[in-house]
C-alpha positions as CSV (number, residue, x, y, z in Angstrom):
1,M,-59.0,83.5,-12.6
2,S,-55.3,84.2,-12.7
3,N,-52.4,82.5,-10.9
4,K,-50.7,86.2,-11.0
5,K,-48.7,87.1,-7.5
6,A,-47.7,90.6,-7.7
7,G,-46.0,90.3,-4.4
8,F,-47.0,90.9,-0.8
9,F,-46.1,94.7,-0.3
10,N,-47.6,95.6,-3.8
11,F,-51.5,97.9,-3.6
12,S,-51.2,98.9,-7.2
13,L,-54.5,97.7,-9.3
14,Y,-52.6,97.5,-12.8
15,K,-50.1,95.0,-11.3
16,I,-52.6,92.3,-10.6
17,L,-54.8,93.0,-13.9
18,D,-53.3,90.7,-16.5
19,E,-53.9,90.8,-20.6
20,E,-54.9,87.1,-20.6
21,Q,-57.3,87.7,-18.5
22,S,-61.1,87.4,-19.8
23,I,-62.8,91.5,-20.3
24,L,-65.0,90.1,-17.7
25,D,-62.2,88.5,-15.6
26,R,-60.3,92.8,-15.4
27,A,-63.9,93.7,-14.5
28,R,-64.6,91.2,-11.2
29,I,-61.3,92.5,-9.9
30,K,-61.6,95.7,-10.7
31,L,-64.8,95.4,-9.1
32,L,-63.4,93.9,-5.4
33,Y,-60.9,96.2,-5.7
34,Y,-62.4,99.1,-5.4
35,G,-65.7,97.6,-3.5
36,L,-63.2,96.4,-0.9
37,L,-61.7,100.1,-0.6
38,A,-65.1,101.7,-0.1
39,V,-66.5,98.5,2.2
40,A,-63.3,99.1,4.3
41,A,-64.0,103.2,4.2
42,A,-67.6,102.8,5.3
43,G,-66.9,100.4,8.0
44,A,-64.5,102.3,9.8
45,L,-66.5,105.5,9.3
46,V,-69.7,102.9,11.4
47,L,-67.1,101.9,13.6
48,I,-66.7,105.3,15.0
49,N,-69.6,106.3,15.0
50,V,-71.4,103.7,17.0
51,Y,-67.9,103.5,19.2
52,V,-69.0,106.7,20.0
53,Q,-72.5,105.8,21.0
54,E,-71.2,103.4,23.0
55,Q,-73.1,100.4,21.1
56,T,-70.4,97.6,21.6
57,K,-71.9,94.7,20.0
58,M,-72.4,96.9,16.7
59,A,-68.7,97.9,17.4
60,Y,-67.7,94.7,17.6
61,S,-69.9,93.5,13.7
62,A,-68.1,96.7,12.5
63,A,-64.8,96.1,13.5
64,F,-65.6,92.5,11.8
65,M,-66.3,94.1,8.9
66,L,-63.3,96.6,8.8
67,I,-60.9,93.5,9.2
68,S,-62.4,91.2,6.7
69,A,-61.9,94.0,3.8
70,I,-58.4,95.1,4.5
71,T,-57.3,91.4,4.6
72,L,-59.3,90.4,1.7
73,F,-57.8,93.5,-0.1
74,K,-54.2,92.7,0.6
75,Y,-55.1,89.2,-0.2
76,L,-56.5,90.3,-3.6
77,T,-53.5,92.6,-4.1
78,W,-50.9,89.6,-3.5
79,D,-53.2,86.9,-5.4
80,P,-56.2,88.1,-7.5
81,N,-57.8,84.9,-7.0
82,W,-61.2,86.7,-7.5
83,H,-63.2,83.9,-7.2
84,R,-62.0,82.7,-3.8
85,V,-62.1,86.2,-2.7
86,S,-65.7,86.4,-3.4
87,H,-66.4,83.1,-1.8
88,A,-64.9,85.1,1.1
89,I,-66.9,88.5,1.3
90,L,-70.1,86.3,0.8
91,V,-69.7,84.3,3.7
92,V,-68.5,87.2,5.8
93,T,-71.4,89.3,4.5
94,T,-73.4,86.0,5.2
95,L,-72.4,85.5,8.7
96,S,-72.7,89.4,9.6
97,N,-76.8,89.7,8.2
98,L,-77.4,86.3,10.2
99,T,-75.4,87.8,13.0
100,D,-77.4,91.2,13.3
101,V,-81.3,89.6,12.3
102,Y,-80.9,87.1,14.8
103,V,-78.6,88.3,17.8
104,I,-78.1,92.0,17.6
105,L,-80.6,93.7,16.1
106,Q,-83.5,91.2,16.4
107,D,-85.1,92.9,13.6
108,V,-85.2,93.5,9.9
109,N,-84.3,96.7,9.0
110,V,-84.0,99.0,5.7
111,V,-80.3,98.3,5.9
112,G,-80.5,94.3,6.6
113,M,-82.9,94.1,3.3
114,Q,-79.9,96.0,1.3
115,M,-77.7,93.8,2.0
116,I,-79.6,90.7,1.1
117,I,-80.1,92.5,-2.2
118,L,-76.4,93.8,-2.2
119,V,-75.4,89.8,-1.3
120,I,-77.6,88.9,-4.4
121,V,-76.6,91.0,-6.9
122,F,-72.8,90.7,-6.0
123,S,-72.9,86.9,-6.0
124,F,-74.8,86.3,-9.8
125,Y,-72.1,88.8,-10.9
126,M,-69.4,87.1,-9.3
127,L,-70.3,83.7,-9.3
128,G,-72.7,82.4,-12.0
129,Q,-75.9,81.1,-11.5
130,R,-74.8,78.1,-9.3
131,W,-73.3,79.9,-6.5
132,G,-75.8,83.1,-6.9
133,M,-78.8,80.9,-6.0
134,Y,-77.2,79.1,-3.4
135,Y,-75.9,82.8,-1.7
136,S,-79.2,84.1,-2.4
137,L,-81.4,81.6,-0.7
138,A,-78.9,81.2,2.8
139,N,-79.4,84.5,3.0
140,V,-83.0,85.0,2.0
141,L,-84.5,81.7,3.8
142,P,-83.3,82.8,6.7
143,V,-84.6,86.2,7.2
144,L,-87.9,84.7,6.2
145,G,-87.6,82.5,8.9
146,F,-87.0,85.0,11.1
147,L,-89.8,87.0,10.3
148,I,-92.2,84.2,10.6
149,L,-91.0,83.3,13.4
150,Q,-91.2,87.0,15.0
151,Y,-95.0,86.8,13.9
152,E,-95.5,83.6,15.5
153,T,-94.0,83.8,18.9
154,N,-92.9,86.9,18.5
155,Y,-89.3,86.6,18.5
156,I,-87.2,86.8,22.4
157,I,-83.7,86.2,23.8
158,D,-81.8,86.5,26.7
159,F,-79.8,89.3,24.5
160,K,-80.9,92.8,25.0
161,P,-81.2,94.3,21.7
162,E,-79.5,98.0,19.7
163,R,-81.1,100.5,17.5
164,L,-79.1,102.2,14.8
165,D,-79.2,105.6,14.7
166,Q,-80.0,107.5,12.1
167,S,-76.3,108.4,11.5
168,T,-75.1,104.8,11.1
169,V,-78.6,104.0,8.6
170,I,-77.8,107.0,6.5
171,I,-73.5,105.8,6.1
172,M,-74.9,102.0,5.8
173,T,-77.3,103.2,3.0
174,V,-75.9,105.2,1.0
175,T,-72.6,102.5,1.0
176,N,-74.8,99.6,0.1
177,F,-76.9,101.8,-2.6
178,G,-73.7,103.0,-4.0
179,L,-72.4,99.3,-3.8
180,I,-75.0,97.8,-6.0
181,I,-75.3,100.8,-8.6
182,F,-71.4,100.6,-9.1
183,I,-72.2,96.9,-9.5
184,L,-74.5,97.3,-12.2
185,S,-73.0,99.9,-13.8
186,H,-69.5,98.0,-13.7
187,F,-71.0,95.0,-14.9
188,Y,-73.2,96.7,-17.6
189,E,-69.7,98.1,-19.1
190,A,-67.9,95.2,-18.8
191,F,-71.1,92.9,-20.7
192,I,-71.2,95.8,-23.2
193,T,-67.4,95.4,-24.1
194,N,-67.4,91.7,-24.3
195,I,-70.7,91.9,-26.5
196,R,-68.9,94.9,-29.1
197,Q,-65.8,92.4,-29.2
198,F,-68.0,89.4,-29.8
199,K,-69.4,91.4,-33.0
200,E,-66.4,92.6,-33.9
201,S,-65.2,89.2,-33.7
202,S,-67.8,87.5,-35.9
203,E,-66.9,89.9,-38.2
204,E,-63.3,89.1,-38.5
205,Q,-64.8,85.7,-38.5
206,T,-66.8,86.1,-41.6
207,E,-63.9,87.9,-43.4
208,L,-61.9,85.4,-42.6
209,N,-64.4,82.7,-43.1
210,V,-65.0,84.1,-46.9
211,K,-61.3,84.2,-47.5
212,L,-60.9,80.5,-46.3
213,E,-63.3,80.1,-48.4
214,K,-61.7,81.9,-51.3
215,A,-58.3,79.8,-50.5
216,I,-60.1,76.4,-50.8
217,G,-61.4,77.3,-53.6
218,K,-57.4,78.3,-55.1
219,A,-56.7,74.9,-53.3
220,E,-58.8,72.6,-55.1
221,K,-57.9,74.5,-58.9
222,S,-54.5,74.5,-57.2
223,S,-54.9,70.4,-56.8
224,Q,-56.5,69.9,-60.1
225,A,-54.3,72.1,-61.9
226,K,-51.4,69.9,-60.3
227,S,-53.5,66.6,-61.2
228,E,-53.7,67.6,-64.9
229,F,-50.0,69.0,-65.0
230,L,-48.8,65.3,-63.6
231,S,-51.3,63.6,-65.9
232,T,-49.6,65.6,-68.3
233,M,-45.9,65.6,-67.3
234,S,-46.7,61.3,-67.1
235,H,-48.1,61.3,-70.5
236,E,-45.0,63.4,-71.6
237,I,-42.1,61.0,-69.8
238,R,-43.9,57.6,-70.1
239,T,-44.4,57.8,-74.1
240,P,-41.1,58.0,-74.7
241,L,-40.1,55.8,-72.1
242,N,-42.6,53.1,-73.3
243,A,-40.5,53.8,-77.2
244,V,-37.3,52.9,-74.8
245,I,-38.6,50.2,-72.7
246,G,-40.5,48.7,-75.5
247,M,-37.8,48.6,-78.3
248,T,-35.5,47.1,-75.7
249,N,-37.6,44.3,-75.3
250,L,-37.6,43.5,-78.5
251,M,-33.7,44.0,-79.1
252,L,-33.5,41.3,-76.2
253,M,-36.1,38.8,-78.1
254,N,-33.6,39.0,-80.8
255,S,-31.0,37.2,-79.5
256,P,-28.2,39.9,-79.4
257,R,-24.4,38.9,-79.3
258,T,-23.4,39.3,-75.5
259,D,-21.8,42.4,-75.5
260,Q,-24.5,44.0,-77.5
261,K,-27.1,42.5,-74.2
262,E,-24.8,44.2,-72.0
263,N,-25.5,47.6,-73.6
264,L,-29.0,46.5,-73.9
265,D,-29.5,45.6,-69.9
266,I,-27.9,49.0,-69.3
267,L,-30.5,51.1,-71.5
268,K,-33.5,48.9,-69.7
269,F,-32.5,49.2,-66.2
270,S,-31.6,53.1,-66.5
271,A,-35.3,53.4,-68.5
272,S,-36.8,51.2,-65.7
273,N,-35.3,53.2,-63.2
274,L,-36.5,56.6,-64.5
275,L,-39.7,54.5,-64.9
276,A,-40.1,53.4,-61.0
277,I,-38.9,57.6,-59.9
278,V,-41.7,58.7,-62.1
279,N,-44.7,56.1,-60.7
280,D,-43.3,56.5,-57.1
281,V,-44.1,60.1,-57.3
282,L,-47.5,59.8,-58.9
283,D,-48.6,57.5,-56.7
284,F,-47.6,58.6,-53.8
285,N,-49.8,62.0,-55.3
286,K,-52.9,59.8,-55.7
287,I,-52.6,57.8,-52.5
288,E,-52.0,61.7,-50.5
289,S,-55.4,62.6,-52.2
290,G,-57.2,59.6,-50.4
291,K,-58.2,58.5,-54.6
292,V,-56.3,54.7,-53.9
293,V,-59.4,52.6,-54.2
294,F,-58.4,49.0,-53.5
295,E,-59.5,45.9,-55.7
296,N,-61.2,43.0,-54.5
297,A,-59.4,40.2,-57.2
298,R,-59.4,36.4,-57.1
299,F,-55.5,35.4,-57.0
300,N,-53.4,33.1,-55.6
301,L,-50.4,34.0,-53.4
302,V,-47.9,31.4,-54.3
303,D,-47.6,32.7,-58.1
304,L,-47.8,36.2,-57.2
305,M,-44.9,36.2,-54.4
306,Q,-43.0,33.9,-57.3
307,N,-43.5,36.9,-59.7
308,I,-42.8,39.7,-57.7
309,C,-39.6,38.1,-57.0
310,G,-38.7,37.0,-60.2
311,G,-36.5,39.7,-61.4
312,L,-35.7,40.9,-57.9
313,R,-34.0,37.5,-57.3
314,I,-32.0,38.4,-60.2
315,K,-31.5,41.6,-59.2
316,A,-30.3,40.1,-55.6
317,E,-28.0,37.1,-57.3
318,E,-26.1,39.9,-59.8
319,K,-24.8,41.9,-56.6
320,G,-23.6,38.6,-55.1
321,L,-26.5,38.2,-52.5
322,S,-28.0,35.1,-51.8
323,F,-32.1,35.2,-52.1
324,T,-34.7,33.2,-50.1
325,L,-38.4,33.2,-51.0
326,D,-40.2,31.1,-48.4
327,V,-44.4,30.7,-49.1
328,D,-46.4,28.9,-47.0
329,Q,-47.3,25.7,-49.0
330,R,-50.7,26.1,-47.4
331,L,-51.5,28.9,-49.5
332,K,-50.7,27.0,-52.7
333,N,-53.9,25.7,-53.8
334,K,-55.7,28.8,-51.5
335,V,-57.8,31.2,-53.7
336,L,-57.2,35.0,-51.6
337,I,-59.6,37.7,-52.4
338,G,-57.8,41.1,-52.4
339,D,-55.5,43.8,-54.5
340,P,-52.8,41.8,-56.1
341,T,-51.8,45.1,-57.2
342,R,-51.5,46.9,-53.7
343,I,-49.6,43.7,-52.7
344,T,-47.1,43.6,-55.4
345,Q,-46.5,47.4,-54.6
346,I,-45.5,46.8,-50.9
347,I,-43.2,43.6,-51.6
348,F,-41.6,44.9,-54.3
349,N,-40.7,48.2,-52.2
350,L,-39.8,46.5,-49.3
351,V,-37.3,43.8,-51.3
352,S,-35.8,46.4,-53.3
353,N,-34.8,48.6,-50.2
354,A,-33.5,45.4,-48.9
355,I,-31.3,44.8,-52.2
356,K,-30.3,48.2,-52.4
357,F,-29.1,48.8,-49.0
358,T,-27.4,45.3,-48.6
359,H,-23.6,44.9,-50.0
360,Q,-23.5,40.9,-48.5
361,G,-25.2,38.3,-47.0
362,N,-28.8,37.2,-47.8
363,I,-31.8,38.9,-48.4
364,W,-35.0,36.6,-47.2
365,V,-38.7,37.0,-48.6
366,N,-41.2,34.8,-46.3
367,A,-45.2,34.9,-46.5
368,A,-46.3,32.8,-43.5
369,C,-49.9,31.9,-42.8
370,I,-50.2,32.4,-39.1
371,E,-54.3,31.7,-39.0
372,D,-56.0,29.5,-41.3
373,R,-59.8,29.2,-41.0
374,H,-62.6,28.1,-43.9
375,N,-63.4,31.3,-45.0
376,T,-60.4,33.6,-43.7
377,S,-56.5,33.5,-43.8
378,T,-54.0,35.8,-42.3
379,V,-50.5,35.8,-43.7
380,K,-47.9,37.4,-42.2
381,F,-45.5,39.1,-44.7
382,S,-41.9,39.9,-43.9
383,V,-38.6,41.0,-45.7
384,K,-35.2,40.1,-43.5
385,D,-31.9,41.6,-44.9
386,T,-28.3,42.2,-43.6
387,G,-27.9,44.9,-44.8
388,I,-27.0,48.5,-43.4
389,G,-29.5,48.3,-40.6
390,I,-31.2,51.2,-39.0
391,E,-30.4,53.9,-36.2
392,Q,-33.1,53.3,-34.0
393,N,-33.5,57.3,-33.7
394,N,-34.5,56.9,-37.4
395,L,-37.2,53.9,-37.7
396,E,-40.0,56.4,-37.9
397,K,-37.7,59.2,-40.2
398,I,-37.6,56.5,-43.2
399,F,-41.3,56.2,-43.4
400,E,-41.5,60.2,-44.3
401,P,-42.2,61.2,-47.7
402,F,-39.4,62.4,-49.6
403,A,-36.7,61.2,-46.6
404,Q,-34.3,59.1,-46.2
405,E,-32.3,57.7,-43.1
406,S,-29.6,60.7,-43.7
407,V,-28.1,62.6,-46.5
408,T,-24.9,60.6,-47.0
409,T,-27.6,57.8,-47.2
410,T,-29.5,59.6,-50.1
411,R,-26.3,60.6,-52.1
412,Q,-24.6,57.3,-52.0
413,Y,-27.7,55.3,-52.7
414,G,-30.3,57.6,-54.8
415,G,-33.5,56.9,-55.1
416,T,-36.9,59.7,-54.2
417,G,-37.1,58.6,-50.6
418,L,-41.0,58.0,-51.4
419,G,-40.8,53.9,-51.1
420,L,-41.5,53.3,-47.6
421,A,-43.8,55.7,-47.3
422,I,-46.1,54.7,-49.9
423,V,-45.8,51.5,-48.0
424,K,-47.0,52.9,-45.3
425,R,-49.8,55.0,-46.6
426,L,-51.1,51.9,-48.4
427,L,-50.9,49.9,-45.3
428,E,-52.6,52.8,-42.7
429,L,-55.0,52.7,-45.6
430,Q,-56.4,49.2,-44.7
431,G,-55.4,49.6,-40.9
432,L,-52.7,47.3,-40.7
433,H,-49.2,48.5,-39.3
434,M,-45.7,48.0,-39.9
435,N,-43.1,46.5,-37.6
436,V,-39.7,47.4,-38.2
437,N,-36.1,45.1,-36.6
438,S,-33.2,46.8,-37.3
439,K,-29.5,46.7,-36.0
440,V,-27.0,48.9,-37.7
441,S,-24.3,47.1,-39.6
442,I,-26.8,43.9,-38.9
443,G,-29.6,43.9,-40.8
444,S,-33.8,44.6,-41.2
445,E,-36.2,43.6,-41.1
446,F,-39.8,44.6,-42.1
447,S,-42.9,42.4,-41.4
448,F,-46.8,43.2,-41.5
449,N,-50.0,40.9,-41.4
450,M,-52.9,41.2,-43.8
451,E,-56.0,39.1,-43.5
452,F,-57.8,37.7,-46.7
453,P,-61.0,36.4,-47.4
454,V,-60.7,32.6,-49.3
455,S,-62.4,31.8,-52.5
456,T,-64.0,28.6,-52.7
457,E,-63.0,27.7,-56.3
458,V,-60.1,25.9,-57.1
459,V,-56.3,27.1,-58.6
460,P,-56.6,26.5,-62.6
461,E,-53.6,25.1,-63.8
462,K,-51.8,27.5,-66.0
463,E,-49.9,27.7,-69.0
464,E,-46.3,29.4,-69.3
465,L,-46.8,32.7,-70.1
466,S,-43.0,32.0,-72.0
467,E,-44.9,29.6,-74.3
468,L,-48.1,31.3,-74.8
469,L,-45.4,34.4,-76.7
470,Q,-44.0,32.1,-78.7
471,S,-46.9,30.0,-79.7
472,D,-49.3,31.7,-82.9
473,N,-52.5,31.3,-81.3
474,L,-53.0,35.2,-81.5
475,S,-51.7,35.3,-85.3
476,N,-54.6,34.8,-86.8
477,L,-56.4,38.4,-85.3
478,Q,-57.0,41.1,-87.2
479,I,-55.8,44.6,-85.0
480,L,-57.0,47.8,-85.0
481,I,-54.6,50.2,-83.1
482,A,-55.7,53.5,-82.7
483,E,-52.2,55.5,-82.3
484,D,-50.9,58.6,-83.3
485,N,-47.8,58.2,-82.1
486,V,-45.1,57.2,-85.0
487,V,-42.5,56.1,-82.4
488,N,-45.2,53.7,-80.6
489,V,-46.8,52.8,-83.8
490,M,-43.5,51.4,-85.0
491,L,-43.4,49.9,-81.8
492,M,-46.6,48.0,-81.5
493,K,-45.6,46.7,-84.8
494,K,-42.7,45.3,-84.2
495,L,-44.0,43.5,-80.9
496,L,-47.3,42.5,-83.1
497,S,-44.9,41.0,-85.3
498,K,-43.3,38.5,-82.9
499,W,-47.0,37.4,-82.4
500,R,-47.4,36.9,-86.1
501,I,-50.0,39.5,-86.5
502,T,-50.0,42.3,-89.1
503,P,-52.2,45.2,-87.5
504,T,-54.2,48.1,-89.1
505,I,-52.9,51.7,-88.1
506,A,-55.7,54.3,-87.4
507,E,-53.9,58.0,-86.2
508,N,-57.1,59.2,-84.3
509,G,-60.5,58.4,-82.1
510,E,-62.5,59.6,-86.1
511,R,-60.2,57.4,-88.7
512,A,-60.5,54.2,-86.4
513,I,-64.3,54.4,-86.2
514,Q,-64.1,54.7,-90.1
515,L,-62.1,51.7,-90.3
516,L,-64.1,49.9,-87.8
517,Q,-67.4,50.3,-90.3
518,Y,-65.5,49.4,-93.2
519,G,-63.2,46.3,-92.1
520,N,-63.7,43.4,-89.8
521,F,-61.5,43.5,-86.7
522,D,-60.9,41.1,-83.5
523,L,-59.4,43.8,-81.0
524,I,-58.6,47.1,-81.0
525,L,-55.8,49.0,-79.3
526,M,-57.0,52.4,-78.1
527,D,-54.5,55.3,-77.4
528,L,-56.5,58.0,-75.0
529,Q,-54.8,61.2,-75.9
530,M,-55.1,61.6,-79.8
531,P,-56.0,65.0,-82.3
532,V,-59.7,65.2,-84.2
533,M,-61.4,62.6,-81.5
534,N,-60.0,61.3,-78.4
535,G,-59.8,57.6,-77.4
536,F,-62.4,58.4,-74.6
537,E,-65.1,60.2,-77.4
538,A,-64.1,57.0,-79.8
539,A,-64.9,54.3,-77.6
540,M,-68.2,55.5,-76.6
541,E,-69.2,56.3,-80.6
542,I,-67.8,52.6,-81.2
543,R,-70.4,51.5,-78.5
544,K,-73.2,53.1,-79.7
545,L,-72.4,51.4,-83.8
546,P,-75.7,49.4,-85.3
547,D,-74.0,46.3,-86.2
548,P,-73.8,44.6,-82.2
549,R,-70.9,42.9,-83.1
550,K,-68.8,45.9,-84.2
551,A,-70.0,47.8,-81.4
552,N,-69.1,44.7,-78.7
553,I,-65.5,44.8,-80.5
554,P,-62.8,44.4,-77.0
555,I,-61.0,47.4,-76.3
556,I,-58.2,47.6,-74.4
557,A,-56.7,51.7,-74.2
558,L,-53.2,52.1,-74.2
559,T,-52.5,55.2,-71.5
560,A,-49.8,56.9,-70.3
561,S,-52.0,58.9,-68.4
562,A,-51.4,59.3,-64.2
563,L,-55.0,60.7,-63.9
564,F,-56.7,59.5,-60.2
565,D,-59.6,58.5,-62.0
566,I,-58.2,56.9,-65.6
567,R,-59.6,53.2,-64.7
568,E,-63.2,54.5,-64.0
569,K,-63.0,56.6,-67.2
570,V,-61.4,53.9,-68.6
571,Y,-64.4,51.7,-67.8
572,S,-67.3,54.0,-68.1
573,S,-66.7,54.8,-72.0
574,G,-67.4,51.3,-72.2
575,M,-63.5,50.0,-73.4
576,N,-62.9,46.7,-71.5
577,D,-59.5,47.0,-69.9
578,Y,-56.4,48.5,-70.1
579,V,-52.6,49.0,-70.2
580,S,-50.4,51.8,-68.9
581,K,-47.5,52.8,-70.8
582,P,-44.5,51.4,-70.6
583,F,-46.1,48.0,-71.0
584,K,-44.7,44.5,-70.4
585,P,-45.4,42.7,-73.4
586,T,-46.8,39.6,-71.2
587,E,-49.2,41.8,-69.8
588,L,-50.6,43.2,-73.0
589,F,-50.8,39.8,-74.6
590,E,-52.6,37.8,-71.5
591,K,-55.0,40.6,-71.7
592,M,-55.3,40.3,-75.6
593,Q,-55.7,36.3,-75.1
594,N,-58.3,36.8,-72.1
595,L,-60.7,39.3,-74.1
596,V,-60.6,37.4,-77.8
597,T,-61.3,34.2,-75.9
598,V,-64.0,35.5,-73.7
599,A,-65.5,37.1,-76.7
600,H,-65.2,34.1,-79.6
């Protein structure tokens, strides 16, 4: 159906046809256009013929049909609403048929039967099955009723019937048959054209599907290539960063002079910033690929928040900002179940942003228990600052990847623009929403609610890690390190020497297996990417050794890789845990201690 209007004085068919109309709609409009012209011409001939023969009632009926045809033709050429015009034609024809049968002719003749057939064909083709059935029954049932009535009672009314002469019958018969043939041929052509187009469209769709499959294949290969590229680049970038940060930590542990400490702090800060940028890109790529799996680990939120904010507090205070961390004391003795790594990532990004965009004033970090049940606790996390604030119309923009509030912000404050995008995606993947309240030059507050299952176990008293690092409780360990990078080997030797450990070095996985077969070790630190035999292969071979003690030796993977499934690969190869390079000495110490304690 078209809403196109060509103007009241239009008589052209082409002005009421539109390329946006379907093939069938254009066919319907053409049928109405030529059909109404034919009916008007036939009506004029019949009117003249019956008028000459002084058949008054037939003349009125013919005049009614003629005026109706002209009126509907004019309406069609002004507003091509074929649906409305079709209904009008069928109503007029039905009334005319019944009037002829019951009043004017008081008989059912050949012309009347043709008219009924014409109504049936026209209604089904123009208006579909439902309306076709309605109009067909509206014509057929009354005529059948008349025939039964005439047969049973000799139908007679006080109205003298008229008879059609042969010339009128010929005109109407030719017109009716002509219209029936025209309707059938016209729609047959339209249907054939439609079928042809469907076939062509189907062939095009098949070609498109083939192209789409090829494109999907290319996209999958491209995605795989991107993942491998990121993994390689991650390894190549993290490996030297591991050496830079590791050596800096070692030098800071040697009580350097004040001027040396300042230089080392700057070096460590710059390397950490570079690592943060690399991690942001890799984490965002992992999240966008849907490769994030959330853990269900037990942790204490108070300890976690203090660990997250420890280094950030120092960073804030270096800028002259007041830093306040407030964790609900009801959470102190609770063991929650969730993903502490992702919580750390979210809070760290929010607090880092708050510090970055605040020149003076305060940073508030709050974790409040807003609903406390026996087996679940709902915590509201909020990070508030007195920073530069955000324009209201930019609140959505700041969560877009690689975007900050403005170009000026990017130039002045730096960063990848991925921090908040990562935060938003991580929350959305858990069905959570970030709330933002911000006023320019006054500050911003980011908050979200997270529900945690609560474990029934009691929080153990932890020994301070700083004390552990200074202790010699690992000094008797025999450590085997499988590492091919000379700088990393030197770094590991220096770090382990702080814990009074003298490691044995294997330059590849094959050599590590040989050393393990002829020596006794308590733990293996296994690099993953090595020549001859990589870490995965070496771990699997070790687990096959006939000596149970050697086959079950604890293995910690040392990896600079960013592959999405690195965690699964590490565990499936038989290794016990992994540490990502560049690693924190405290993290490595803790994992070594845990594995050795369990093994013994």
